[in-house]
C-alpha positions in Angstrom: 121.9 99.3 87.3 120.5 102.1 85.3 121.6 103.3 81.8 120.3 106.3 79.8 118.8 103.9 77.3 118.6 100.5 78.8 117.6 99.0 82.1 119.9 96.2 83.1 118.5 93.6 85.5 121.0 91.9 87.8 120.1 88.4 88.9 117.1 87.9 86.6 116.0 84.8 88.5 115.8 86.7 91.8 113.9 89.5 90.0 111.4 87.1 88.6 111.0 85.4 92.0 110.5 88.7 93.8 107.9 89.9 91.3 106.0 86.6 91.7 106.1 87.2 95.5 104.6 90.6 95.1 101.6 89.4 93.1 101.0 86.1 95.0 101.3 87.4 98.5 99.5 90.7 98.0 96.6 88.6 96.8 96.9 86.1 99.7 97.0 89.0 102.2 93.9 90.5 100.7 92.0 87.2 101.0 92.9 86.6 104.6 92.3 90.2 105.6 88.9 90.1 104.0 88.2 86.9 106.1 89.5 88.5 109.3 86.7 91.1 109.1 84.0 88.5 109.1 82.4 86.3 111.7 84.3 83.4 110.2 87.7 84.7 111.2 90.0 82.5 113.2 92.7 83.3 115.7 95.6 84.6 113.8 93.8 85.5 110.5 94.6 89.2 110.9 98.3 88.5 111.8 98.7 86.1 108.9 97.1 88.5 106.5 99.6 91.2 107.6 102.4 88.7 107.2 101.4 88.2 103.6 101.1 91.9 102.8 104.3 92.9 104.5 106.1 90.0 102.8 104.8 91.3 99.4 106.2 94.8 100.5 109.5 93.2 101.3 109.5 91.6 97.8 109.1 95.1 96.3 112.2 96.3 98.1 114.1 93.0 97.3 113.2 93.3 93.6 114.5 96.9 93.3 117.5 96.5 95.7 118.9 93.2 94.4 118.1 93.6 90.7 117.7 97.2 89.6 119.0 99.9 92.0 121.0 99.5 95.2 119.9 102.8 96.7 119.4 103.0 100.4 115.7 103.6 100.0 115.0 100.2 98.6 117.1 98.5 101.3 114.9 100.3 103.8 111.8 98.9 102.1 113.3 95.4 102.3 114.2 95.8 106.0 110.8 97.3 107.1 108.9 94.7 105.1 111.0 91.9 106.6 110.6 93.2 110.2 106.8 93.6 110.0 106.2 90.4 108.1 108.4 88.5 110.6 106.6 90.1 113.6 103.2 89.1 112.1 104.4 85.5 111.6 105.5 85.4 115.2 102.1 86.7 116.3 100.2 84.2 114.2 102.4 81.3 115.2 102.2 81.9 119.0 98.4 82.2 119.0 98.1 86.0 119.5 94.3 86.6 119.6 94.1 89.3 116.9 90.3 88.9 116.9 90.3 91.4 119.7 90.4 95.1 118.5 93.0 96.0 121.2 95.4 93.4 120.0 95.0 94.5 116.4 95.8 98.0 117.4 99.0 96.7 119.2 100.1 95.1 115.9 99.2 98.2 113.9 101.2 100.4 116.4 104.2 98.1 115.8 104.0 98.4 112.1 103.8 102.2 112.3 106.8 102.3 114.7 108.9 100.0 112.6 108.2 102.0 109.5 109.1 105.3 111.1 112.2 103.9 112.7 113.3 101.9 109.6 112.9 104.8 107.1 113.8 107.9 109.1 115.7 107.2 112.4 117.6 103.9 112.2 121.4 103.7 111.6 122.8 100.9 109.4 123.4 98.8 112.5 119.9 99.2 113.7 118.4 98.3 110.3 120.5 95.2 110.2 119.2 94.2 113.7 115.6 95.1 112.5 116.2 92.6 109.7 117.9 89.8 111.4 116.3 89.6 114.9 112.6 89.5 113.8 113.5 87.1 111.0 115.2 84.7 113.5 112.2 85.0 115.8 109.9 84.2 112.9 111.9 81.2 111.9 111.9 79.7 115.4 108.2 80.4 116.2 107.0 79.3 112.8 109.0 76.1 112.9 107.5 75.3 116.3 104.0 76.2 115.0 104.6 73.9 112.0 105.7 71.0 114.2 102.7 71.5 116.5 100.3 71.4 113.6 102.0 68.1 112.3 101.8 66.6 115.8 98.1 67.7 116.4 96.9 66.6 112.9 99.0 63.5 112.3 100.2 62.3 115.7 100.1 58.6 116.1 97.7 58.8 119.0 94.8 60.1 116.9 92.6 57.5 115.2 90.7 58.0 111.9 87.8 55.6 112.8 85.3 58.2 114.0 86.0 60.7 111.3 83.5 61.5 108.6 84.3 61.9 104.9 84.5 65.7 105.2 87.0 65.6 108.0 89.1 63.1 106.1 89.3 65.4 103.1 90.2 68.3 105.3 93.0 66.3 106.8 94.2 65.3 103.4 94.4 68.9 102.3 96.2 69.9 105.4 98.7 67.1 104.8 99.4 68.2 101.3 100.1 71.8 102.3 102.2 70.7 105.2 104.5 68.9 102.7 104.6 72.0 100.5 105.6 74.2 103.4 108.2 71.7 104.4 109.6 71.6 100.9 110.0 75.3 100.9 111.9 75.3 104.2 114.1 72.5 102.9 114.8 74.4 99.7 116.2 77.3 101.7 118.6 75.0 103.6 119.7 73.0 100.6 120.1 76.2 98.5 122.3 77.9 101.2 124.5 74.9 101.7 124.8 73.8 98.0 124.5 77.1 96.1 128.0 77.0 94.7 127.5 73.5 93.3 124.0 74.4 92.0 125.4 77.5 90.2 128.1 75.4 88.6 125.4 73.0 87.3 122.6 75.4 86.2 124.1 78.9 86.1 125.1 81.9 88.2 121.6 83.2 88.5 120.7 80.5 91.1 122.8 81.6 94.0 121.8 81.9 97.7 119.5 84.9 97.2 117.4 83.0 94.7 117.0 80.0 97.0 116.1 82.2 100.0 113.4 83.9 97.9 112.2 80.7 96.3 112.1 78.7 99.6 110.4 81.5 101.5 107.8 81.8 98.8 107.0 78.1 98.8 107.0 77.8 102.6 104.8 80.8 103.1 102.4 79.8 100.4 102.2 76.3 102.0 101.5 77.9 105.4 98.8 80.1 103.9 97.0 77.2 102.3 97.6 75.0 105.3 95.9 77.6 107.6 93.0 77.9 105.2 92.5 74.1 105.1 93.1 73.7 108.8 90.3 76.2 109.6 88.0 74.9 106.8 87.5 78.3 105.2 88.6 77.6 101.6 85.2 78.4 100.1 85.2 81.8 102.0 88.8 82.7 101.2 88.7 81.7 97.5 85.1 82.9 96.8 
């Protein structure tokens, strides 16, 4: 809400969370994108870098729309960022081989199409579908990806006896970030179900929007670090 002299920020906790998301995931996207252009890239490194960047773009729209100015433009930023980030998460989760130039061009064409449609051609109904359908697909595919990683890395049938110290440390790192990602997902569910009670306990700023932002931040950061540890590229990503 704008005043001639003062800027009033609605939902300060959501604003702070969105700003943190812009900074953190723009940086994460930059690091994965840089890796995706080297010989050390792994399948999905480009898709996941785009997921981080588009998620940061979504946070820009979310920050302005939820806390400062509810103009349609900022809602469009939110919608396009969500659609493109979600599509990137789906691609990364299902093993889309974005190491191939043709497949990267397919993803880029989707981003351009979604941007044009979302900003210039879409009705309100179409924008809602652009927001909800990719987000639902991202949740389902990412959850399956997460479970597959847990099963592959920590399934009961795999023994530790033949592993060297380096592999054990890698596995420990993966396990820590698996827990972080799971905590983020659980935070979303608990926040959505218990937001009324939480607001009564710690204040009105901690409603459902905050828990969605917070949980998505934590889950996506956990996935980012899990992918880096899983592919043993920490030194390259954080150099």
